[in-house]
mmCIF file of the N, C-alpha and C atoms, coordinates in Angstrom:
data_MODEL
# 
_entry.id   MODEL 
# 
loop_
_atom_site.group_PDB 
_atom_site.id 
_atom_site.type_symbol 
_atom_site.label_atom_id 
_atom_site.label_alt_id 
_atom_site.label_comp_id 
_atom_site.label_asym_id 
_atom_site.label_entity_id 
_atom_site.label_seq_id 
_atom_site.pdbx_PDB_ins_code 
_atom_site.Cartn_x 
_atom_site.Cartn_y 
_atom_site.Cartn_z 
_atom_site.occupancy 
_atom_site.B_iso_or_equiv 
_atom_site.pdbx_formal_charge 
_atom_site.auth_seq_id 
_atom_site.auth_comp_id 
_atom_site.auth_asym_id 
_atom_site.auth_atom_id 
_atom_site.pdbx_PDB_model_num 
ATOM 1   N N  . MET A 1 1  ? 14.103  14.210 0.081   1.00 0.00 ? 1  MET A N  1 
ATOM 2   C CA . MET A 1 1  ? 14.989  13.867 -0.884  1.00 0.00 ? 1  MET A CA 1 
ATOM 3   C C  . MET A 1 1  ? 15.462  12.858 -1.755  1.00 0.00 ? 1  MET A C  1 
ATOM 4   N N  . GLU A 1 2  ? 14.530  11.884 -1.372  1.00 0.00 ? 2  GLU A N  1 
ATOM 5   C CA . GLU A 1 2  ? 14.729  10.077 -2.485  1.00 0.00 ? 2  GLU A CA 1 
ATOM 6   C C  . GLU A 1 2  ? 14.261  10.503 -3.457  1.00 0.00 ? 2  GLU A C  1 
ATOM 7   N N  . LEU A 1 3  ? 13.206  11.268 -3.322  1.00 0.00 ? 3  LEU A N  1 
ATOM 8   C CA . LEU A 1 3  ? 12.967  10.996 -4.924  1.00 0.00 ? 3  LEU A CA 1 
ATOM 9   C C  . LEU A 1 3  ? 13.515  12.350 -5.858  1.00 0.00 ? 3  LEU A C  1 
ATOM 10  N N  . GLU A 1 4  ? 13.845  13.862 -5.134  1.00 0.00 ? 4  GLU A N  1 
ATOM 11  C CA . GLU A 1 4  ? 14.799  14.295 -5.958  1.00 0.00 ? 4  GLU A CA 1 
ATOM 12  C C  . GLU A 1 4  ? 15.851  13.664 -6.565  1.00 0.00 ? 4  GLU A C  1 
ATOM 13  N N  . ALA A 1 5  ? 16.473  13.187 -5.629  1.00 0.00 ? 5  ALA A N  1 
ATOM 14  C CA . ALA A 1 5  ? 17.348  12.309 -5.816  1.00 0.00 ? 5  ALA A CA 1 
ATOM 15  C C  . ALA A 1 5  ? 17.570  10.917 -7.092  1.00 0.00 ? 5  ALA A C  1 
ATOM 16  N N  . ALA A 1 6  ? 16.741  10.610 -6.989  1.00 0.00 ? 6  ALA A N  1 
ATOM 17  C CA . ALA A 1 6  ? 16.059  9.483  -7.892  1.00 0.00 ? 6  ALA A CA 1 
ATOM 18  C C  . ALA A 1 6  ? 15.182  10.417 -9.767  1.00 0.00 ? 6  ALA A C  1 
ATOM 19  N N  . GLY A 1 7  ? 15.010  11.101 -9.662  1.00 0.00 ? 7  GLY A N  1 
ATOM 20  C CA . GLY A 1 7  ? 15.111  12.213 -10.816 1.00 0.00 ? 7  GLY A CA 1 
ATOM 21  C C  . GLY A 1 7  ? 13.124  11.875 -10.826 1.00 0.00 ? 7  GLY A C  1 
ATOM 22  N N  . LEU A 1 8  ? 13.004  11.465 -9.907  1.00 0.00 ? 8  LEU A N  1 
ATOM 23  C CA . LEU A 1 8  ? 10.777  11.317 -10.098 1.00 0.00 ? 8  LEU A CA 1 
ATOM 24  C C  . LEU A 1 8  ? 10.463  12.869 -10.178 1.00 0.00 ? 8  LEU A C  1 
ATOM 25  N N  . SER A 1 9  ? 9.437   13.344 -10.477 1.00 0.00 ? 9  SER A N  1 
ATOM 26  C CA . SER A 1 9  ? 8.619   14.331 -10.449 1.00 0.00 ? 9  SER A CA 1 
ATOM 27  C C  . SER A 1 9  ? 7.674   13.488 -9.367  1.00 0.00 ? 9  SER A C  1 
ATOM 28  N N  . TYR A 1 10 ? 7.503   14.690 -8.479  1.00 0.00 ? 10 TYR A N  1 
ATOM 29  C CA . TYR A 1 10 ? 6.924   14.627 -7.545  1.00 0.00 ? 10 TYR A CA 1 
ATOM 30  C C  . TYR A 1 10 ? 5.476   15.834 -7.475  1.00 0.00 ? 10 TYR A C  1 
ATOM 31  N N  . GLU A 1 11 ? 4.554   15.677 -6.486  1.00 0.00 ? 11 GLU A N  1 
ATOM 32  C CA . GLU A 1 11 ? 4.102   16.826 -5.602  1.00 0.00 ? 11 GLU A CA 1 
ATOM 33  C C  . GLU A 1 11 ? 3.593   16.533 -4.173  1.00 0.00 ? 11 GLU A C  1 
ATOM 34  N N  . ARG A 1 12 ? 3.513   16.925 -3.256  1.00 0.00 ? 12 ARG A N  1 
ATOM 35  C CA . ARG A 1 12 ? 3.093   16.868 -1.951  1.00 0.00 ? 12 ARG A CA 1 
ATOM 36  C C  . ARG A 1 12 ? 2.022   17.713 -1.734  1.00 0.00 ? 12 ARG A C  1 
ATOM 37  N N  . GLU A 1 13 ? 0.580   16.864 -0.860  1.00 0.00 ? 13 GLU A N  1 
ATOM 38  C CA . GLU A 1 13 ? -0.125  17.583 -0.446  1.00 0.00 ? 13 GLU A CA 1 
ATOM 39  C C  . GLU A 1 13 ? -0.912  18.207 -1.170  1.00 0.00 ? 13 GLU A C  1 
ATOM 40  N N  . VAL A 1 14 ? -1.117  17.422 -2.994  1.00 0.00 ? 14 VAL A N  1 
ATOM 41  C CA . VAL A 1 14 ? -1.749  17.212 -3.538  1.00 0.00 ? 14 VAL A CA 1 
ATOM 42  C C  . VAL A 1 14 ? -3.769  17.990 -3.581  1.00 0.00 ? 14 VAL A C  1 
ATOM 43  N N  . TRP A 1 15 ? -3.805  19.022 -4.072  1.00 0.00 ? 15 TRP A N  1 
ATOM 44  C CA . TRP A 1 15 ? -5.584  19.061 -3.900  1.00 0.00 ? 15 TRP A CA 1 
ATOM 45  C C  . TRP A 1 15 ? -6.287  18.834 -4.167  1.00 0.00 ? 15 TRP A C  1 
ATOM 46  N N  . ILE A 1 16 ? -7.220  18.384 -4.967  1.00 0.00 ? 16 ILE A N  1 
ATOM 47  C CA . ILE A 1 16 ? -7.568  17.422 -5.927  1.00 0.00 ? 16 ILE A CA 1 
ATOM 48  C C  . ILE A 1 16 ? -9.586  17.817 -5.652  1.00 0.00 ? 16 ILE A C  1 
ATOM 49  N N  . PHE A 1 17 ? -9.752  18.031 -6.881  1.00 0.00 ? 17 PHE A N  1 
ATOM 50  C CA . PHE A 1 17 ? -10.969 18.783 -6.582  1.00 0.00 ? 17 PHE A CA 1 
ATOM 51  C C  . PHE A 1 17 ? -12.423 17.482 -7.470  1.00 0.00 ? 17 PHE A C  1 
ATOM 52  N N  . VAL A 1 18 ? -13.099 17.248 -5.980  1.00 0.00 ? 18 VAL A N  1 
ATOM 53  C CA . VAL A 1 18 ? -13.988 16.787 -6.650  1.00 0.00 ? 18 VAL A CA 1 
ATOM 54  C C  . VAL A 1 18 ? -15.335 17.352 -7.329  1.00 0.00 ? 18 VAL A C  1 
ATOM 55  N N  . ALA A 1 19 ? -16.112 16.368 -8.262  1.00 0.00 ? 19 ALA A N  1 
ATOM 56  C CA . ALA A 1 19 ? -17.411 17.248 -9.149  1.00 0.00 ? 19 ALA A CA 1 
ATOM 57  C C  . ALA A 1 19 ? -19.025 16.576 -8.981  1.00 0.00 ? 19 ALA A C  1 
ATOM 58  N N  . TYR A 1 20 ? -18.975 17.181 -9.026  1.00 0.00 ? 20 TYR A N  1 
ATOM 59  C CA . TYR A 1 20 ? -20.104 16.294 -9.231  1.00 0.00 ? 20 TYR A CA 1 
ATOM 60  C C  . TYR A 1 20 ? -21.302 17.126 -10.354 1.00 0.00 ? 20 TYR A C  1 
ATOM 61  N N  . LYS A 1 21 ? -22.405 16.566 -11.536 1.00 0.00 ? 21 LYS A N  1 
ATOM 62  C CA . LYS A 1 21 ? -22.806 17.495 -12.745 1.00 0.00 ? 21 LYS A CA 1 
ATOM 63  C C  . LYS A 1 21 ? -22.000 18.689 -12.669 1.00 0.00 ? 21 LYS A C  1 
ATOM 64  N N  . GLY A 1 22 ? -20.817 18.892 -12.927 1.00 0.00 ? 22 GLY A N  1 
ATOM 65  C CA . GLY A 1 22 ? -20.062 20.005 -13.314 1.00 0.00 ? 22 GLY A CA 1 
ATOM 66  C C  . GLY A 1 22 ? -19.483 21.220 -12.565 1.00 0.00 ? 22 GLY A C  1 
ATOM 67  N N  . ARG A 1 23 ? -20.475 20.149 -10.726 1.00 0.00 ? 23 ARG A N  1 
ATOM 68  C CA . ARG A 1 23 ? -19.673 21.442 -9.538  1.00 0.00 ? 23 ARG A CA 1 
ATOM 69  C C  . ARG A 1 23 ? -19.267 20.990 -9.016  1.00 0.00 ? 23 ARG A C  1 
ATOM 70  N N  . GLU A 1 24 ? -18.172 21.935 -8.216  1.00 0.00 ? 24 GLU A N  1 
ATOM 71  C CA . GLU A 1 24 ? -17.403 21.069 -6.815  1.00 0.00 ? 24 GLU A CA 1 
ATOM 72  C C  . GLU A 1 24 ? -18.262 21.235 -5.767  1.00 0.00 ? 24 GLU A C  1 
ATOM 73  N N  . VAL A 1 25 ? -18.156 19.554 -5.261  1.00 0.00 ? 25 VAL A N  1 
ATOM 74  C CA . VAL A 1 25 ? -18.717 19.759 -4.308  1.00 0.00 ? 25 VAL A CA 1 
ATOM 75  C C  . VAL A 1 25 ? -17.390 18.974 -2.990  1.00 0.00 ? 25 VAL A C  1 
ATOM 76  N N  . GLY A 1 26 ? -16.350 18.609 -3.409  1.00 0.00 ? 26 GLY A N  1 
ATOM 77  C CA . GLY A 1 26 ? -15.772 18.654 -2.421  1.00 0.00 ? 26 GLY A CA 1 
ATOM 78  C C  . GLY A 1 26 ? -13.610 18.807 -2.627  1.00 0.00 ? 26 GLY A C  1 
ATOM 79  N N  . LYS A 1 27 ? -12.945 19.385 -1.603  1.00 0.00 ? 27 LYS A N  1 
ATOM 80  C CA . LYS A 1 27 ? -11.878 19.460 -2.242  1.00 0.00 ? 27 LYS A CA 1 
ATOM 81  C C  . LYS A 1 27 ? -9.974  18.687 -1.022  1.00 0.00 ? 27 LYS A C  1 
ATOM 82  N N  . PRO A 1 28 ? -10.392 17.199 -1.761  1.00 0.00 ? 28 PRO A N  1 
ATOM 83  C CA . PRO A 1 28 ? -9.651  16.588 -0.597  1.00 0.00 ? 28 PRO A CA 1 
ATOM 84  C C  . PRO A 1 28 ? -8.321  16.877 -0.820  1.00 0.00 ? 28 PRO A C  1 
ATOM 85  N N  . ARG A 1 29 ? -6.880  16.874 0.432   1.00 0.00 ? 29 ARG A N  1 
ATOM 86  C CA . ARG A 1 29 ? -6.064  16.648 0.136   1.00 0.00 ? 29 ARG A CA 1 
ATOM 87  C C  . ARG A 1 29 ? -5.163  15.032 -0.141  1.00 0.00 ? 29 ARG A C  1 
ATOM 88  N N  . VAL A 1 30 ? -4.365  14.550 -1.259  1.00 0.00 ? 30 VAL A N  1 
ATOM 89  C CA . VAL A 1 30 ? -3.997  13.220 -1.452  1.00 0.00 ? 30 VAL A CA 1 
ATOM 90  C C  . VAL A 1 30 ? -2.549  13.489 -0.527  1.00 0.00 ? 30 VAL A C  1 
ATOM 91  N N  . ASP A 1 31 ? -1.531  12.885 0.077   1.00 0.00 ? 31 ASP A N  1 
ATOM 92  C CA . ASP A 1 31 ? -0.246  13.097 0.540   1.00 0.00 ? 31 ASP A CA 1 
ATOM 93  C C  . ASP A 1 31 ? 0.495   12.794 -0.722  1.00 0.00 ? 31 ASP A C  1 
ATOM 94  N N  . PHE A 1 32 ? 0.478   12.388 -1.895  1.00 0.00 ? 32 PHE A N  1 
ATOM 95  C CA . PHE A 1 32 ? 1.357   12.163 -2.709  1.00 0.00 ? 32 PHE A CA 1 
ATOM 96  C C  . PHE A 1 32 ? 1.376   12.233 -4.039  1.00 0.00 ? 32 PHE A C  1 
ATOM 97  N N  . ILE A 1 33 ? 1.837   12.965 -5.325  1.00 0.00 ? 33 ILE A N  1 
ATOM 98  C CA . ILE A 1 33 ? 1.148   12.154 -6.632  1.00 0.00 ? 33 ILE A CA 1 
ATOM 99  C C  . ILE A 1 33 ? 2.716   11.878 -7.131  1.00 0.00 ? 33 ILE A C  1 
ATOM 100 N N  . ILE A 1 34 ? 3.437   11.206 -7.152  1.00 0.00 ? 34 ILE A N  1 
ATOM 101 C CA . ILE A 1 34 ? 4.712   10.344 -7.751  1.00 0.00 ? 34 ILE A CA 1 
ATOM 102 C C  . ILE A 1 34 ? 4.387   9.963  -8.892  1.00 0.00 ? 34 ILE A C  1 
ATOM 103 N N  . GLU A 1 35 ? 5.492   10.893 -10.001 1.00 0.00 ? 35 GLU A N  1 
ATOM 104 C CA . GLU A 1 35 ? 5.084   10.511 -11.484 1.00 0.00 ? 35 GLU A CA 1 
ATOM 105 C C  . GLU A 1 35 ? 3.952   10.542 -11.805 1.00 0.00 ? 35 GLU A C  1 
ATOM 106 N N  . ASP A 1 36 ? 3.223   9.353  -12.031 1.00 0.00 ? 36 ASP A N  1 
ATOM 107 C CA . ASP A 1 36 ? 1.153   9.659  -12.274 1.00 0.00 ? 36 ASP A CA 1 
ATOM 108 C C  . ASP A 1 36 ? 0.796   8.639  -11.743 1.00 0.00 ? 36 ASP A C  1 
ATOM 109 N N  . ILE A 1 37 ? 1.944   8.555  -10.382 1.00 0.00 ? 37 ILE A N  1 
ATOM 110 C CA . ILE A 1 37 ? 1.327   6.943  -9.266  1.00 0.00 ? 37 ILE A CA 1 
ATOM 111 C C  . ILE A 1 37 ? 0.733   7.814  -7.804  1.00 0.00 ? 37 ILE A C  1 
ATOM 112 N N  . LEU A 1 38 ? -0.421  8.115  -7.472  1.00 0.00 ? 38 LEU A N  1 
ATOM 113 C CA . LEU A 1 38 ? -1.218  8.499  -5.578  1.00 0.00 ? 38 LEU A CA 1 
ATOM 114 C C  . LEU A 1 38 ? -0.651  7.330  -5.254  1.00 0.00 ? 38 LEU A C  1 
ATOM 115 N N  . VAL A 1 39 ? -0.294  8.397  -3.878  1.00 0.00 ? 39 VAL A N  1 
ATOM 116 C CA . VAL A 1 39 ? 0.569   7.499  -2.468  1.00 0.00 ? 39 VAL A CA 1 
ATOM 117 C C  . VAL A 1 39 ? -0.512  7.784  -1.876  1.00 0.00 ? 39 VAL A C  1 
ATOM 118 N N  . GLU A 1 40 ? -1.166  7.647  -0.683  1.00 0.00 ? 40 GLU A N  1 
ATOM 119 C CA . GLU A 1 40 ? -1.722  7.868  1.164   1.00 0.00 ? 40 GLU A CA 1 
ATOM 120 C C  . GLU A 1 40 ? -1.121  6.820  1.800   1.00 0.00 ? 40 GLU A C  1 
ATOM 121 N N  . ILE A 1 41 ? -0.953  8.120  2.663   1.00 0.00 ? 41 ILE A N  1 
ATOM 122 C CA . ILE A 1 41 ? 0.276   6.957  4.013   1.00 0.00 ? 41 ILE A CA 1 
ATOM 123 C C  . ILE A 1 41 ? -0.659  7.187  4.889   1.00 0.00 ? 41 ILE A C  1 
ATOM 124 N N  . LYS A 1 42 ? -0.484  6.263  5.739   1.00 0.00 ? 42 LYS A N  1 
ATOM 125 C CA . LYS A 1 42 ? -1.689  6.274  6.887   1.00 0.00 ? 42 LYS A CA 1 
ATOM 126 C C  . LYS A 1 42 ? -0.525  6.144  8.149   1.00 0.00 ? 42 LYS A C  1 
ATOM 127 N N  . ALA A 1 43 ? -1.305  5.493  9.416   1.00 0.00 ? 43 ALA A N  1 
ATOM 128 C CA . ALA A 1 43 ? 0.024   5.290  10.466  1.00 0.00 ? 43 ALA A CA 1 
ATOM 129 C C  . ALA A 1 43 ? -1.300  5.049  11.176  1.00 0.00 ? 43 ALA A C  1 
ATOM 130 N N  . GLN A 1 44 ? -1.502  3.658  10.685  1.00 0.00 ? 44 GLN A N  1 
ATOM 131 C CA . GLN A 1 44 ? -2.213  2.857  12.426  1.00 0.00 ? 44 GLN A CA 1 
ATOM 132 C C  . GLN A 1 44 ? -2.222  1.290  12.715  1.00 0.00 ? 44 GLN A C  1 
ATOM 133 N N  . SER A 1 45 ? -2.333  1.012  13.795  1.00 0.00 ? 45 SER A N  1 
ATOM 134 C CA . SER A 1 45 ? -2.300  0.014  13.729  1.00 0.00 ? 45 SER A CA 1 
ATOM 135 C C  . SER A 1 45 ? -2.456  -1.605 12.673  1.00 0.00 ? 45 SER A C  1 
ATOM 136 N N  . GLU A 1 46 ? -3.601  -1.128 12.053  1.00 0.00 ? 46 GLU A N  1 
ATOM 137 C CA . GLU A 1 46 ? -4.321  -2.192 11.203  1.00 0.00 ? 46 GLU A CA 1 
ATOM 138 C C  . GLU A 1 46 ? -5.263  -1.284 10.174  1.00 0.00 ? 46 GLU A C  1 
ATOM 139 N N  . LEU A 1 47 ? -5.378  -1.532 8.840   1.00 0.00 ? 47 LEU A N  1 
ATOM 140 C CA . LEU A 1 47 ? -5.625  -0.950 7.697   1.00 0.00 ? 47 LEU A CA 1 
ATOM 141 C C  . LEU A 1 47 ? -7.334  -1.405 8.020   1.00 0.00 ? 47 LEU A C  1 
ATOM 142 N N  . GLU A 1 48 ? -7.961  0.206  8.028   1.00 0.00 ? 48 GLU A N  1 
ATOM 143 C CA . GLU A 1 48 ? -9.110  -0.195 7.913   1.00 0.00 ? 48 GLU A CA 1 
ATOM 144 C C  . GLU A 1 48 ? -10.572 -0.135 6.571   1.00 0.00 ? 48 GLU A C  1 
ATOM 145 N N  . PRO A 1 49 ? -11.418 -0.527 6.604   1.00 0.00 ? 49 PRO A N  1 
ATOM 146 C CA . PRO A 1 49 ? -12.181 -0.383 5.224   1.00 0.00 ? 49 PRO A CA 1 
ATOM 147 C C  . PRO A 1 49 ? -12.058 0.989  4.341   1.00 0.00 ? 49 PRO A C  1 
ATOM 148 N N  . VAL A 1 50 ? -11.699 1.942  5.874   1.00 0.00 ? 50 VAL A N  1 
ATOM 149 C CA . VAL A 1 50 ? -12.092 3.349  5.263   1.00 0.00 ? 50 VAL A CA 1 
ATOM 150 C C  . VAL A 1 50 ? -11.063 3.710  4.220   1.00 0.00 ? 50 VAL A C  1 
ATOM 151 N N  . ALA A 1 51 ? -10.021 3.354  4.669   1.00 0.00 ? 51 ALA A N  1 
ATOM 152 C CA . ALA A 1 51 ? -9.006  4.105  4.111   1.00 0.00 ? 51 ALA A CA 1 
ATOM 153 C C  . ALA A 1 51 ? -9.341  2.970  2.807   1.00 0.00 ? 51 ALA A C  1 
ATOM 154 N N  . PHE A 1 52 ? -9.181  2.281  2.284   1.00 0.00 ? 52 PHE A N  1 
ATOM 155 C CA . PHE A 1 52 ? -8.928  1.173  1.210   1.00 0.00 ? 52 PHE A CA 1 
ATOM 156 C C  . PHE A 1 52 ? -10.043 2.565  0.103   1.00 0.00 ? 52 PHE A C  1 
ATOM 157 N N  . VAL A 1 53 ? -11.366 2.979  0.840   1.00 0.00 ? 53 VAL A N  1 
ATOM 158 C CA . VAL A 1 53 ? -12.776 3.323  0.232   1.00 0.00 ? 53 VAL A CA 1 
ATOM 159 C C  . VAL A 1 53 ? -12.036 5.439  -0.712  1.00 0.00 ? 53 VAL A C  1 
ATOM 160 N N  . GLN A 1 54 ? -11.278 5.422  0.730   1.00 0.00 ? 54 GLN A N  1 
ATOM 161 C CA . GLN A 1 54 ? -10.995 6.449  0.778   1.00 0.00 ? 54 GLN A CA 1 
ATOM 162 C C  . GLN A 1 54 ? -10.257 6.573  -0.040  1.00 0.00 ? 54 GLN A C  1 
ATOM 163 N N  . THR A 1 55 ? -9.051  6.328  -0.300  1.00 0.00 ? 55 THR A N  1 
ATOM 164 C CA . THR A 1 55 ? -7.774  6.034  -1.396  1.00 0.00 ? 55 THR A CA 1 
ATOM 165 C C  . THR A 1 55 ? -8.327  5.971  -2.667  1.00 0.00 ? 55 THR A C  1 
ATOM 166 N N  . LEU A 1 56 ? -9.455  4.732  -2.698  1.00 0.00 ? 56 LEU A N  1 
ATOM 167 C CA . LEU A 1 56 ? -10.064 4.311  -4.139  1.00 0.00 ? 56 LEU A CA 1 
ATOM 168 C C  . LEU A 1 56 ? -11.097 5.541  -4.667  1.00 0.00 ? 56 LEU A C  1 
ATOM 169 N N  . SER A 1 57 ? -11.495 7.033  -4.108  1.00 0.00 ? 57 SER A N  1 
ATOM 170 C CA . SER A 1 57 ? -12.292 7.446  -4.235  1.00 0.00 ? 57 SER A CA 1 
ATOM 171 C C  . SER A 1 57 ? -11.513 9.085  -4.645  1.00 0.00 ? 57 SER A C  1 
ATOM 172 N N  . TYR A 1 58 ? -9.649  8.966  -4.063  1.00 0.00 ? 58 TYR A N  1 
ATOM 173 C CA . TYR A 1 58 ? -8.799  9.570  -4.540  1.00 0.00 ? 58 TYR A CA 1 
ATOM 174 C C  . TYR A 1 58 ? -8.261  9.873  -5.475  1.00 0.00 ? 58 TYR A C  1 
ATOM 175 N N  . LEU A 1 59 ? -8.454  8.394  -6.130  1.00 0.00 ? 59 LEU A N  1 
ATOM 176 C CA . LEU A 1 59 ? -7.806  7.438  -7.465  1.00 0.00 ? 59 LEU A CA 1 
ATOM 177 C C  . LEU A 1 59 ? -9.026  8.207  -8.496  1.00 0.00 ? 59 LEU A C  1 
ATOM 178 N N  . LYS A 1 60 ? -9.989  7.903  -7.837  1.00 0.00 ? 60 LYS A N  1 
ATOM 179 C CA . LYS A 1 60 ? -10.785 8.867  -9.142  1.00 0.00 ? 60 LYS A CA 1 
ATOM 180 C C  . LYS A 1 60 ? -10.832 10.318 -9.671  1.00 0.00 ? 60 LYS A C  1 
ATOM 181 N N  . ALA A 1 61 ? -11.051 10.863 -8.227  1.00 0.00 ? 61 ALA A N  1 
ATOM 182 C CA . ALA A 1 61 ? -10.915 12.300 -8.430  1.00 0.00 ? 61 ALA A CA 1 
ATOM 183 C C  . ALA A 1 61 ? -9.765  12.550 -9.275  1.00 0.00 ? 61 ALA A C  1 
ATOM 184 N N  . SER A 1 62 ? -8.565  12.116 -8.972  1.00 0.00 ? 62 SER A N  1 
ATOM 185 C CA . SER A 1 62 ? -7.657  12.867 -9.311  1.00 0.00 ? 62 SER A CA 1 
ATOM 186 C C  . SER A 1 62 ? -7.153  12.147 -10.770 1.00 0.00 ? 62 SER A C  1 
ATOM 187 N N  . GLY A 1 63 ? -7.820  11.312 -11.359 1.00 0.00 ? 63 GLY A N  1 
ATOM 188 C CA . GLY A 1 63 ? -7.630  10.660 -13.047 1.00 0.00 ? 63 GLY A CA 1 
ATOM 189 C C  . GLY A 1 63 ? -6.410  10.323 -12.989 1.00 0.00 ? 63 GLY A C  1 
ATOM 190 N N  . CYS A 1 64 ? -5.829  9.712  -11.822 1.00 0.00 ? 64 CYS A N  1 
ATOM 191 C CA . CYS A 1 64 ? -4.951  8.323  -11.850 1.00 0.00 ? 64 CYS A CA 1 
ATOM 192 C C  . CYS A 1 64 ? -5.127  7.284  -11.837 1.00 0.00 ? 64 CYS A C  1 
ATOM 193 N N  . LYS A 1 65 ? -4.346  5.922  -12.286 1.00 0.00 ? 65 LYS A N  1 
ATOM 194 C CA . LYS A 1 65 ? -4.438  5.095  -12.583 1.00 0.00 ? 65 LYS A CA 1 
ATOM 195 C C  . LYS A 1 65 ? -4.312  3.793  -11.809 1.00 0.00 ? 65 LYS A C  1 
ATOM 196 N N  . VAL A 1 66 ? -3.123  4.419  -10.897 1.00 0.00 ? 66 VAL A N  1 
ATOM 197 C CA . VAL A 1 66 ? -2.652  3.467  -9.905  1.00 0.00 ? 66 VAL A CA 1 
ATOM 198 C C  . VAL A 1 66 ? -2.335  4.003  -8.889  1.00 0.00 ? 66 VAL A C  1 
ATOM 199 N N  . GLY A 1 67 ? -2.213  3.305  -7.722  1.00 0.00 ? 67 GLY A N  1 
ATOM 200 C CA . GLY A 1 67 ? -1.888  4.048  -6.619  1.00 0.00 ? 67 GLY A CA 1 
ATOM 201 C C  . GLY A 1 67 ? -2.129  3.383  -5.746  1.00 0.00 ? 67 GLY A C  1 
ATOM 202 N N  . LEU A 1 68 ? -0.951  3.941  -4.585  1.00 0.00 ? 68 LEU A N  1 
ATOM 203 C CA . LEU A 1 68 ? -0.371  2.965  -2.672  1.00 0.00 ? 68 LEU A CA 1 
ATOM 204 C C  . LEU A 1 68 ? -0.929  3.686  -1.842  1.00 0.00 ? 68 LEU A C  1 
ATOM 205 N N  . LEU A 1 69 ? -1.469  2.196  -1.283  1.00 0.00 ? 69 LEU A N  1 
ATOM 206 C CA . LEU A 1 69 ? -1.393  2.541  0.757   1.00 0.00 ? 69 LEU A CA 1 
ATOM 207 C C  . LEU A 1 69 ? -0.746  2.406  1.049   1.00 0.00 ? 69 LEU A C  1 
ATOM 208 N N  . VAL A 1 70 ? -0.226  3.647  2.035   1.00 0.00 ? 70 VAL A N  1 
ATOM 209 C CA . VAL A 1 70 ? 1.318   2.443  3.147   1.00 0.00 ? 70 VAL A CA 1 
ATOM 210 C C  . VAL A 1 70 ? 1.206   3.235  4.209   1.00 0.00 ? 70 VAL A C  1 
ATOM 211 N N  . ASN A 1 71 ? 1.529   1.958  4.521   1.00 0.00 ? 71 ASN A N  1 
ATOM 212 C CA . ASN A 1 71 ? 0.585   1.920  6.269   1.00 0.00 ? 71 ASN A CA 1 
ATOM 213 C C  . ASN A 1 71 ? 2.114   1.882  6.987   1.00 0.00 ? 71 ASN A C  1 
ATOM 214 N N  . PHE A 1 72 ? 2.885   2.993  7.956   1.00 0.00 ? 72 PHE A N  1 
ATOM 215 C CA . PHE A 1 72 ? 3.163   3.223  8.556   1.00 0.00 ? 72 PHE A CA 1 
ATOM 216 C C  . PHE A 1 72 ? 3.675   2.503  10.350  1.00 0.00 ? 72 PHE A C  1 
ATOM 217 N N  . GLY A 1 73 ? 2.563   1.875  10.845  1.00 0.00 ? 73 GLY A N  1 
ATOM 218 C CA . GLY A 1 73 ? 1.435   2.303  11.767  1.00 0.00 ? 73 GLY A CA 1 
ATOM 219 C C  . GLY A 1 73 ? 1.429   0.141  12.450  1.00 0.00 ? 73 GLY A C  1 
ATOM 220 N N  . ALA A 1 74 ? 1.443   -0.159 11.363  1.00 0.00 ? 74 ALA A N  1 
ATOM 221 C CA . ALA A 1 74 ? 1.813   -1.598 11.876  1.00 0.00 ? 74 ALA A CA 1 
ATOM 222 C C  . ALA A 1 74 ? 2.705   -2.204 12.028  1.00 0.00 ? 74 ALA A C  1 
ATOM 223 N N  . SER A 1 75 ? 3.108   -3.457 12.347  1.00 0.00 ? 75 SER A N  1 
ATOM 224 C CA . SER A 1 75 ? 4.484   -4.087 12.847  1.00 0.00 ? 75 SER A CA 1 
ATOM 225 C C  . SER A 1 75 ? 5.828   -3.722 11.842  1.00 0.00 ? 75 SER A C  1 
ATOM 226 N N  . LYS A 1 76 ? 5.362   -4.493 9.942   1.00 0.00 ? 76 LYS A N  1 
ATOM 227 C CA . LYS A 1 76 ? 5.847   -4.349 9.406   1.00 0.00 ? 76 LYS A CA 1 
ATOM 228 C C  . LYS A 1 76 ? 5.231   -2.881 8.287   1.00 0.00 ? 76 LYS A C  1 
ATOM 229 N N  . ILE A 1 77 ? 5.892   -2.223 7.813   1.00 0.00 ? 77 ILE A N  1 
ATOM 230 C CA . ILE A 1 77 ? 5.517   -1.408 6.857   1.00 0.00 ? 77 ILE A CA 1 
ATOM 231 C C  . ILE A 1 77 ? 4.387   -2.064 5.779   1.00 0.00 ? 77 ILE A C  1 
ATOM 232 N N  . GLU A 1 78 ? 3.527   -1.800 5.472   1.00 0.00 ? 78 GLU A N  1 
ATOM 233 C CA . GLU A 1 78 ? 2.314   -2.412 4.632   1.00 0.00 ? 78 GLU A CA 1 
ATOM 234 C C  . GLU A 1 78 ? 1.612   -1.469 3.189   1.00 0.00 ? 78 GLU A C  1 
ATOM 235 N N  . VAL A 1 79 ? 2.248   -2.477 2.102   1.00 0.00 ? 79 VAL A N  1 
ATOM 236 C CA . VAL A 1 79 ? 1.983   -1.527 0.387   1.00 0.00 ? 79 VAL A CA 1 
ATOM 237 C C  . VAL A 1 79 ? 1.127   -2.139 -0.113  1.00 0.00 ? 79 VAL A C  1 
ATOM 238 N N  . LYS A 1 80 ? -0.211  -1.728 -0.099  1.00 0.00 ? 80 LYS A N  1 
ATOM 239 C CA . LYS A 1 80 ? -1.218  -1.750 -0.997  1.00 0.00 ? 80 LYS A CA 1 
ATOM 240 C C  . LYS A 1 80 ? -1.187  -1.007 -2.067  1.00 0.00 ? 80 LYS A C  1 
ATOM 241 N N  . ARG A 1 81 ? -1.541  -2.254 -3.297  1.00 0.00 ? 81 ARG A N  1 
ATOM 242 C CA . ARG A 1 81 ? -1.376  -1.153 -4.959  1.00 0.00 ? 81 ARG A CA 1 
ATOM 243 C C  . ARG A 1 81 ? -3.441  -1.643 -4.823  1.00 0.00 ? 81 ARG A C  1 
ATOM 244 N N  . LEU A 1 82 ? -3.339  -0.313 -5.543  1.00 0.00 ? 82 LEU A N  1 
ATOM 245 C CA . LEU A 1 82 ? -4.882  0.099  -5.710  1.00 0.00 ? 82 LEU A CA 1 
ATOM 246 C C  . LEU A 1 82 ? -4.972  0.338  -7.344  1.00 0.00 ? 82 LEU A C  1 
ATOM 247 N N  . ALA A 1 83 ? -5.904  0.115  -8.526  1.00 0.00 ? 83 ALA A N  1 
ATOM 248 C CA . ALA A 1 83 ? -6.287  0.599  -8.989  1.00 0.00 ? 83 ALA A CA 1 
ATOM 249 C C  . ALA A 1 83 ? -7.489  1.322  -9.579  1.00 0.00 ? 83 ALA A C  1 
ATOM 250 N N  . ASN A 1 84 ? -7.462  2.654  -10.342 1.00 0.00 ? 84 ASN A N  1 
ATOM 251 C CA . ASN A 1 84 ? -8.259  2.633  -10.877 1.00 0.00 ? 84 ASN A CA 1 
ATOM 252 C C  . ASN A 1 84 ? -9.195  2.277  -11.761 1.00 0.00 ? 84 ASN A C  1 
# 
């Protein structure tokens, strides 16, 4: 509701296609794309390296230039900015 109230364009649970040599090899789902920023949400006590690798892979496949990895599971909200 807040994204709409702020006038931001967004999509929830966006399927992105991963291709290799012109053939689809995967179809992961991204939590949000807000404007041109990919947002991946986690709820872990501590962000693990695989979360960074996953988000970077989604960035490359989606064509977005910037991504945010947001973790709500720690004692404080963590936001990590990643770039493609």
